[in-house]
N, C-alpha and C positions, 0 to 999 in steps of 0.2 A: 504494500500500500504506500503510495507516495504521500509525503506530508503536504498539507495545505499551505497556502501562502500565510495564513494566520499562524500556523505552527512554526514556520520558518522565521517569521518576524518575532515571535516570542523567543525563539532560540537566539536570535541576534541580540535582543534586549538583554537576555540573561548573560550572554557572553560578555557584553559590554560592562555589565555590573560585576561579573565574577571571572575576570580574565585568568587569574592564577588557577582557579579550579578547572577552567577549560584546558589550561596547559597540562595539568595532571592527566586529564582525560585523553588529550592528544598523545602524551607519552605512553600511557597504558594501551591505547588502541594500536599504536604503531610499533611497539617494542617487539612484537612477535614477528613482524616483517623485517626488522632491522635491529638486532640485539644491541647495537651501539646506542640507539635511541633509548633503550631501557636504562642506560646508565645516566641519562640526563635528569636534572631536577628542574622544576618550574623556573627557578631563578636563573638557570642557564639559558633560557629562551628569552629573546627580546620581544616583549608584548607588542611593541609598536610595529613589528614586522608582520603580525597577523592581523589582517583587516577583514572584518565581517560587516557586511552592509545588508540593508533590506533588499529583497529581490526587486529588480526593475529591468526593463528592456535595455539591451545594449545599445548605446548611442551609435548612429550610422557611421560616424567617422572612426570610432573605436573598432567597430566591426570590420570596416575596410582594412584597417591595419593588421588584422589577423589573417588575411588571405595571403 
C-alpha cells in the first residue's frame, strides 16, 4: 500500500522536529546493507545534508536538467 500525501507530509513534519531520531532510524535501516554504516552514530551524520520536503511536482527547469 502506498502512503498518502497526508502520510508523507506528516513524516516530513516529524523528521523536521526529530532529526536525531531519524538519523538513528537511517543507520538501523541501512546497516544490514553496509556494515560500515552500522558503526556510525547520529552525531557522525550532518543533519543539514539530509533534506526532506513536502511532496510537490518537479519544476520544469529542474526536470530538464535530469535528462
